[in-house]
C-alpha angles and dihedrals in degrees: 000000000000090000091052092050090048091050092051091049092050091048092050091049092050092050091051092050090048091051091049091050091049090051091049092050093048093048092048093050091048092053093043089056091050091049090050091057097040114121106162134065090246093052092049090048091051090051090050091051092050094050092046090056090051091048090053090052099040103047096169095057121085099193099074093056090044093053091045089057092044091052090051091051090050090051089054090050096045117042110330117136109254090235092062099045097091091051091049091049092049087058091045091052090052092051092047090051088054092048091048092051087060098038112024123192090024115162094205092054091048090052093056090045088061090048089056089059093049089050090053089054088064089068094059124005092208088069088073091082091066106019095045095063090043091053090049091049091052091049091051088053091048090055090051091050092056109058093192090047125256109246091206091055090047093052091048089049089050090057091049090052093046092058095040116094114254089241088067096046098273138093137117097300094048091048094050092047092054092043091055090052090051093051091049090050090059090064093061099032117109120184115233091236141000089266098050119103117277102156133121110054098111091046090052091050092051090047091053090051090051095047093046095059 
């Protein structure tokens, strides 16, 4: 009798956990879709707020904190007032630190860490002398962390090369070459799960069209 009661209790607990996981997955996918279609600073901020709430509730999952940071970076890129960028990036760094504490040596997290630095460069162009090399170093680490190559890291590296003088290993040709490799990598890249990052291909294609003119 006791065994039967224990079995029923375990079954009920498993069903509850399954229901919670299903709810988490559905909420994440809904917010990922909204982030994918965001175009304004307000929309990116709303996405960041949503993912932060999920991160606070799901403390064993790295993706919510990651997407919160990514949304804040996108806000900095598209529409944020220059005066608020450093504050946004401080928040992004904190969320990335949380994500990294859950999933260390993660190429996707490293890629967004480099994007935080490029966003900070928008505040003051003179920061490029110190932050540019740091962003490149982080991207190089991101590429090492992903054996099959992370297309997002490759596209970010392409942009770093494009805006680096040829005398220092950059320039238009170097940027385009790396960008083409990144676009090709998207064709073979497969995210580890439905919640893992898979963004950026269409942006890379548009960027190649722009650079090739």
